[in-house]
C-alpha positions in Angstrom: 6.7 29.7 0.6 3.2 31.4 1.0 4.4 34.6 -0.6 5.9 32.8 -3.5 2.7 30.8 -4.0 0.6 33.9 -3.8 2.8 35.6 -6.4 2.4 32.6 -8.8 -1.3 32.5 -8.3 -1.5 36.3 -8.9 0.4 36.2 -12.1 -1.0 32.9 -13.4 -4.6 34.0 -12.6 -6.1 30.6 -12.4 -6.9 28.3 -9.5 -4.9 25.1 -9.4 -6.3 21.6 -8.8 -7.4 20.8 -5.3 -4.3 18.5 -4.7 -1.9 21.5 -5.1 -3.5 23.2 -2.1 -2.5 20.4 0.2 0.7 22.1 1.3 -1.4 24.8 2.9 -3.0 22.3 5.4 -0.3 22.7 8.1 -0.6 26.5 7.9 -4.4 26.2 8.4 -3.9 23.8 11.3 -1.5 26.2 13.0 -4.1 29.0 12.6 -6.9 26.7 13.9 -4.7 25.8 16.9 -4.1 29.5 17.6 -7.8 30.2 17.5 -8.6 27.2 19.7 -6.0 28.2 22.2 -7.5 31.7 22.3 -11.0 30.3 22.8 -9.8 27.9 25.5 -8.3 30.8 27.5 -11.6 32.8 27.3 -13.6 29.9 28.6 -13.8 29.2 32.4 -11.4 26.7 33.8 -14.2 24.2 34.7 -15.8 24.3 31.2 -12.6 23.9 29.2 -13.1 20.1 28.8 -16.4 20.8 26.9 -14.8 22.5 23.9 -12.6 19.5 22.8 -15.6 17.1 23.4 -17.8 19.4 21.3 -15.2 19.5 18.5 -14.8 15.7 18.6 -18.6 15.2 18.4 -18.8 17.5 15.4 -16.0 15.7 13.7 -17.6 12.3 14.3 -20.9 13.5 13.0 -19.2 14.7 9.8 -17.4 11.4 9.5 -20.5 9.4 9.9 -22.4 11.5 7.4 -19.6 11.1 4.8 -19.5 7.4 5.3 -23.3 6.9 5.2 -23.7 9.0 2.1 -20.7 7.3 0.4 -19.3 10.7 -0.3 -15.7 9.7 -0.6 -16.2 6.7 -2.9 -18.6 8.5 -5.2 -16.2 11.4 -5.6 -13.1 9.5 -6.8 -14.1 5.9 -7.4 -14.6 4.2 -10.8 -14.6 0.5 -9.9 -15.4 -0.4 -13.5 -12.2 1.1 -14.8 -10.2 -2.1 -14.9 -12.9 -4.0 -16.8 -13.6 -1.2 -19.2 -9.9 -0.9 -20.0 -9.6 -4.6 -20.5 -12.5 -4.4 -23.0 -10.7 -1.4 -24.6 -7.5 -3.4 -24.9 -9.3 -6.1 -26.9 -10.3 -3.6 -29.6 -7.7 -0.7 -29.4 -4.9 -0.5 -32.0 -1.9 1.8 -32.4 -3.0 5.2 -33.5 -6.3 5.0 -31.7 -7.4 7.8 -29.3 -9.3 7.4 -26.0 -11.4 10.3 -24.6 -12.3 10.3 -20.9 -13.5 13.0 -18.6 -13.1 14.0 -15.0 -13.7 12.4 -12.4 -12.8 9.0 -13.9 -9.7 10.1 -16.0 -6.9 9.2 -13.5 -8.3 5.8 -12.6 -8.7 5.1 -16.3 -5.2 6.3 -17.1 -3.8 4.1 -14.3 -5.4 1.0 -15.7 -4.3 1.9 -19.2 -0.8 2.1 -17.9 -1.2 -1.1 -15.9 -2.5 -3.1 -18.9 0.2 -1.5 -21.2 -2.2 0.6 -23.3 -0.9 3.9 -24.6 -3.1 6.9 -23.8 -2.2 9.8 -26.0 -4.3 12.8 -25.0 -3.7 15.0 -28.1 -2.6 13.8 -31.5 -1.6 15.8 -34.6 -2.5 13.0 -37.1 -6.0 11.7 -37.7 -6.7 8.8 -35.4 -7.9 5.4 -36.8 -10.5 5.0 -34.1 -11.7 7.2 -31.4 -13.0 5.6 -28.1 -15.0 7.3 -25.4 -15.3 6.1 -21.8 -18.3 7.3 -19.9 -19.4 6.9 -16.3 -23.2 7.0 -16.2 -23.5 8.6 -12.8 -21.2 11.5 -13.7 -21.9 12.4 -17.4 -23.2 11.1 -20.7 -21.7 10.5 -24.1 -23.1 13.8 -25.4 -20.7 15.5 -22.9 -17.8 14.0 -24.9 -19.1 14.1 -28.5 -22.2 14.8 -30.5 -21.1 12.5 -33.4 -22.6 9.1 -33.8 -21.1 6.3 -31.7 -21.5 2.6 -31.2 -21.6 1.0 -27.7 -18.7 -1.5 -27.5 -19.1 -2.6 -23.8 -21.1 -1.8 -20.7 -19.7 -2.8 -17.3 -21.9 -1.7 -14.4 -21.8 2.1 -14.5 -19.0 2.3 -17.1 -19.7 2.5 -20.8 -17.2 2.1 -23.7 -18.1 3.7 -27.0 -16.4 3.9 -30.4 -16.9 6.6 -32.9 -19.3 5.1 -35.5 -17.9 6.9 -38.6 -14.4 5.2 -38.8 -12.5 3.7 -41.7 -11.1 0.3 -40.8 -9.8 -2.7 -42.6 -12.2 -5.6 -42.8 -9.6 -7.8 -41.0 -9.3 -5.3 -38.2 -11.0 -6.6 -35.0 -11.8 -3.1 -34.1 -14.0 -2.5 -37.1 -17.2 -2.6 -35.2 -18.3 -6.1 -36.1 -18.0 -7.3 -32.6 -19.9 -4.4 -31.0 -22.4 -5.2 -28.3 -25.4 -3.0 -27.6 -27.0 -0.5 -29.9 -26.1 2.7 -31.8 -28.2 4.7 -29.3 -25.7 7.1 -27.6 -27.6 7.0 -24.3 -27.1 3.2 -24.0 
């Protein structure tokens, strides 16, 4: 399996997403166990209990640091996704396009699926409206577009923008009449 994976990586010449490396964890654990066994044999019999205690202390320190700095939640968490997608559902119509960026893309796509909203990533036809979902702590609207936008909704750290230069029917509820906020792209 490792040789096949190495061949694919060699010919593809790109690094896959972090999740695709998960199958290598058992191999790394076996190598770590072999190294730990070698180190345990080299240490005196009376001091062998210290190595596992030291490793456990280092692991606990790392865990406490990650919890206190909120590392895990800040890396993959977008708690505003459900509320932003509900706001999007109120104004989105068939043919509209939603733009979202890593790290909030998958949580946003999940709630779009959950609330039965289509999320077409690329379209050949010209969209009626384009919406942009931004998480303030990760990036700004200028990372997604430099065109003029209108703020539709703000939910905590999540922002929902609509492209300002759209052509809509006057009876369309997504025509910008209900927009909250300002035309300032920075919110």
